[in-house]
PAVEX-380182 format. One line per field, with one value per residue (C-alpha): residue in three letters; x, y, z. Coordinates in nm, 4 decimals. Layout:
<atoms>
resn	ala	...
east	X	...
north	Y	...
up	Z	...
</atoms>
This chain:
<atoms>
resn	met	arg	pro	asp	ser	leu	arg	gln	leu	phe	asp	ala	gly	gly	glu	ser	arg	phe	thr	asp	leu	ser	trp	gln	ala	glu	gly	ile	leu	leu	asp	leu	ser	lys	gln	arg	ile	gln	pro	lys	ser	leu	asp	leu	leu	leu	glu	leu	ala	arg	gln	arg	gln	leu	pro	lys	ala	ile	glu	arg	leu	phe	asn	gly	gly	ile	val	asn	pro	ser	glu	leu	arg	pro	ala	leu	his	thr	ala	leu	arg	gln	ser	gln	gly	pro	tyr	pro	lys	val	asp	gly	gln	asp	thr	gly	gln	leu	ile	ala	asp	asn	leu	ala	asn	met	gln	arg
east	13.8307	13.8100	13.9199	14.2249	14.5204	14.8496	14.9780	14.6995	14.7789	15.1310	15.0584	14.8294	15.0444	15.4226	15.7284	15.5743	15.3616	15.6720	15.7725	15.4509	15.3914	15.6815	15.8396	16.2117	16.2842	16.5563	16.6461	16.2876	16.1023	15.7271	15.6142	15.2274	15.2806	15.2312	14.9308	14.5416	14.5322	14.5465	14.7173	14.3854	14.2954	14.5351	14.4997	14.1526	14.3020	14.5685	14.2871	14.0647	14.3336	14.3809	14.0532	13.9870	14.2913	14.5316	14.8573	14.7206	14.6259	14.9493	15.1458	14.8996	15.0086	15.3954	15.3318	15.1436	14.8090	14.4841	14.3872	14.0834	13.8722	13.6848	13.9391	14.0548	14.3964	14.7196	14.7938	15.1588	15.2505	15.4867	15.6773	15.7016	15.8529	16.1135	16.4665	16.5622	16.4559	16.3294	15.9715	15.6256	15.5387	15.1675	15.0574	15.3991	15.4990	15.8436	15.6967	16.0256	16.0329	15.7038	15.7746	16.1134	15.9066	15.6722	15.9483	16.0720	15.7531	15.6847	16.0581	15.9711
north	11.9785	12.2988	12.2272	12.4452	12.4015	12.3472	12.6388	12.7834	12.5702	12.7028	13.0738	13.0689	12.8076	12.9878	12.8301	12.6764	12.4297	12.2087	12.2247	12.1684	11.8666	11.6709	11.4760	11.2524	10.9323	10.6962	10.8306	10.8744	11.1840	11.1874	11.4822	11.5846	11.9273	11.8287	11.7155	11.8433	11.8590	12.1158	12.0917	12.1035	11.7879	11.6182	11.7257	11.5729	11.2496	11.1792	11.2551	11.0080	10.7045	10.8057	10.7923	10.4606	10.3666	10.2554	10.2790	9.9896	9.8326	9.8643	9.7167	9.4002	9.3354	9.3891	9.1495	8.8649	8.9929	8.9279	9.2100	9.0721	8.9178	8.7374	8.5397	8.4611	8.4643	8.7021	8.8419	8.7443	8.9470	9.1912	8.8770	8.7188	9.0162	9.0955	8.9724	8.8663	8.8239	8.8669	8.7294	8.7678	8.5063	8.3699	8.1831	8.1956	8.0062	8.1931	8.2027	8.2015	7.8320	7.8545	8.1598	7.9989	7.6841	7.9114	8.1367	7.7795	7.6960	8.0209	7.9127	7.6325
up	13.3687	13.1112	12.7605	12.7489	12.5450	12.6824	12.6034	12.7934	13.0928	13.0547	13.0162	13.3274	13.5471	13.4388	13.5032	13.8535	13.6225	13.5587	13.8815	14.0520	13.8455	13.7989	14.0502	14.0307	14.1800	14.1297	13.8055	13.6460	13.5658	13.6111	13.3989	13.4372	13.3028	12.9614	13.0082	13.0201	13.4241	13.6331	14.0130	14.2066	14.0151	14.1184	14.4604	14.4704	14.2509	14.5044	14.8101	14.6407	14.6400	15.0535	15.1509	14.9115	15.0994	14.8014	15.0037	15.2003	14.8599	14.7434	15.0239	15.0504	14.6641	14.7110	15.0053	14.9021	15.0550	14.8728	14.6859	14.4865	14.7566	14.4735	14.4248	14.7980	14.6656	14.6853	14.3492	14.2842	13.9877	14.0671	14.2712	13.9687	13.7875	14.0452	13.9669	14.3367	14.6631	14.9332	14.8144	15.0004	15.2567	15.2034	15.4972	15.6625	15.3635	15.1620	14.7650	14.6419	14.5304	14.3692	14.2274	14.0854	13.9411	13.7697	13.6160	13.4806	13.3206	13.1739	12.9776	12.8458
</atoms>
């Protein structure tokens, strides 16, 4: 990445910099236009994520799959932070009660 200033990046990209490097969904705006990143760099990062199968890893994380093979157990961090179900099934079992128990322990 070249050491360009943000002003130089906006001058070079014109009005399309904001359009090319920002997205909105569910009332949340992700604006990378004010970061020192080039659209080509972002494209390369996204391609690397696809090559490394990041979407599948994220799906496993949210569905109670094993994402860290060295632990040989699912990471249920996201399920613990859910305000309500449905909760992921692990080995065919609903994790809802396990999560409720853990949340109760955290309250103590």
